[in-house]
N, C-alpha and C positions, 0 to 999 in steps of 0.2 A: 838564224838565217831562214829565209823563205825561198822556195824554189818554184820556178815555172818550168814545166817539162812537156815534152812531146813524146808520145808513145806511137809506135807503128804496129799495126796488126796486119793480117793478110790483105785486107781490103780498105782500111781506113787509117786515119791518124787521130789521136786523142790529145787534147791540150788540157792540162790541169796545173794546180799549184798545191804545195804542201810545205809544212815546216820540217818534215822529216822525210826526205826523198827516198831513202832506202826502205823505210817502212811502207811508204805509199806504193812503191813499185812492187814490193812483196805482196801487198794486198791485191793489186791488179793481177799479178801472176797467179795468185791462189784463187782467183775468181770471187773475191770479196767485194768487188766494185761492180755495181749493176750495169754501168755503161760499157764495161769491157769484159763482163763475165763470160760471154760466149764467143769471144773474139781472140782466142789463143792461137798461136803463141804471141806474146807481147814483147816488144823490143824498145828499150829506151834509146831514142835517137838524138835527143838534144835536151839540155837544161841550162837555165840561167839562175844565178843566185842573187838575192836581194836582202838588204838589211832590214827593211821595213815590210810588214805584212801588206800594207796598203799599196806599196809599189808593185809587189808581186801580183796582187789582185788586179790592179790596173792593167798590167802587162798581159795577164791571162785574158781579161775581157777584150783587150785590143786584138789579141791573136784569135780569139773565138769568133770575132766578127768576120774572120776570113777575108779581110780587106788587104790593103797594100802591105801592112805590117806582116801579115801571115805569108803573103806571096813572096815578099823579098826574103824572108827567113827561110822558107822552104827551098828557094833557089839556091841559097848558100848551103843548106843541109844536103841537097841532092847532088852536089858536085862531087 
């Protein structure tokens, strides 16, 4: 399985993907990921599972564009 996830920090959200969600969240929490290293605490607020790596990568790219896909998803999450 491949996962697309959204993390929430004090001031931002971070979108990523991984084949091992638990390990990746642990890496973020321990400061091993440069993009979230100084943004603690980190909270997993959403994830989606995919069978194919390409599908997860495509979804991550769509969300990172912060267009309509990201806007509609964050509206659902924030409810």
